[in-house]
C-alpha positions as CSV (number, residue, x, y, z in Angstrom):
1,M,0.0,0.0,0.0
2,A,1.2,3.5,-0.8
3,N,2.5,5.5,2.1
4,T,3.7,8.8,0.8
5,K,1.5,11.5,-0.8
6,S,3.3,11.1,-4.2
7,A,2.9,7.3,-4.1
8,K,-0.9,7.7,-3.4
9,K,-1.1,10.1,-6.3
10,M,0.7,7.7,-8.6
11,V,-1.8,4.9,-7.7
12,R,-4.7,7.2,-8.7
13,K,-2.9,8.1,-12.0
14,I,-2.3,4.5,-12.8
15,E,-5.9,3.5,-12.1
16,K,-7.1,6.3,-14.5
17,R,-4.5,5.3,-17.2
18,T,-5.5,1.6,-16.9
19,I,-9.1,2.4,-17.6
20,V,-8.2,4.5,-20.7
21,N,-5.7,1.9,-22.0
22,R,-8.3,-0.8,-21.6
23,M,-10.8,1.2,-23.6
24,R,-8.2,1.9,-26.2
25,R,-7.2,-1.8,-26.6
26,S,-10.9,-2.7,-26.9
27,M,-11.4,-0.1,-29.7
28,V,-8.4,-1.5,-31.5
29,R,-9.6,-5.1,-31.2
30,T,-13.0,-4.1,-32.5
31,S,-11.7,-2.1,-35.5
32,V,-9.2,-4.8,-36.4
33,K,-11.9,-7.4,-36.3
34,K,-14.2,-5.3,-38.5
35,A,-11.4,-4.9,-41.0
36,E,-10.7,-8.6,-41.1
37,V,-14.3,-9.5,-41.5
38,L,-14.7,-7.1,-44.4
39,I,-11.5,-8.3,-46.0
40,D,-12.7,-11.9,-45.8
41,S,-16.1,-11.0,-47.2
42,G,-14.4,-9.5,-50.3
43,D,-15.8,-6.0,-49.9
44,K,-12.7,-4.1,-50.9
45,E,-14.0,-0.6,-50.7
46,N,-15.4,-0.9,-47.2
47,A,-12.4,-3.0,-46.2
48,K,-10.1,-0.2,-47.2
49,E,-12.0,2.3,-45.1
50,A,-12.0,-0.2,-42.2
51,L,-8.3,-0.7,-42.6
52,V,-7.6,3.1,-42.4
53,N,-9.8,3.3,-39.3
54,A,-8.0,0.3,-37.7
55,E,-4.6,1.8,-38.6
56,K,-5.6,5.1,-37.0
57,H,-6.6,3.3,-33.8
58,L,-3.5,1.1,-33.7
59,M,-1.1,3.9,-34.2
60,R,-2.8,6.2,-31.7
61,G,-2.8,3.4,-29.1
62,A,0.9,2.7,-29.7
63,Q,1.7,6.4,-29.5
64,K,-0.2,6.6,-26.1
65,G,1.6,3.5,-24.7
66,A,-1.4,1.2,-24.6
67,F,0.8,-1.4,-26.5
68,S,4.0,-1.5,-28.4
69,K,4.7,0.3,-31.7
70,K,6.1,-2.9,-33.2
71,M,2.9,-4.7,-32.5
72,A,0.8,-2.0,-34.1
73,S,3.1,-1.9,-37.2
74,R,3.0,-5.7,-37.4
75,K,-0.9,-5.8,-37.3
76,I,-1.1,-3.0,-39.9
77,S,1.3,-4.8,-42.2
78,R,-0.5,-8.1,-42.0
79,L,-3.9,-6.5,-42.5
80,T,-2.6,-4.6,-45.5
81,K,-1.0,-7.7,-47.0
82,K,-4.3,-9.6,-46.4
83,L,-6.3,-6.9,-48.2
84,I,-3.9,-6.8,-51.2
85,N,-3.9,-10.6,-51.6
86,S,-7.7,-11.0,-51.2
């Protein structure tokens, strides 16, 4: 348990950040899943839009520290490759 004033403040900050990061990761998972479904269905126009949206969420989450930049880049790369080859 935190004893000092600064440690207690850090606990509060971590709790807030955890909630935001959880929400960010959830949005990323949803947008990636939508993109994958549209790519698999063969709807290229909507799949491109969904891919742009997923890319935006992935890079924003990586920038804010919800997950690593390498993971975001890897997911974007694989989704783009999947779209091109479909």
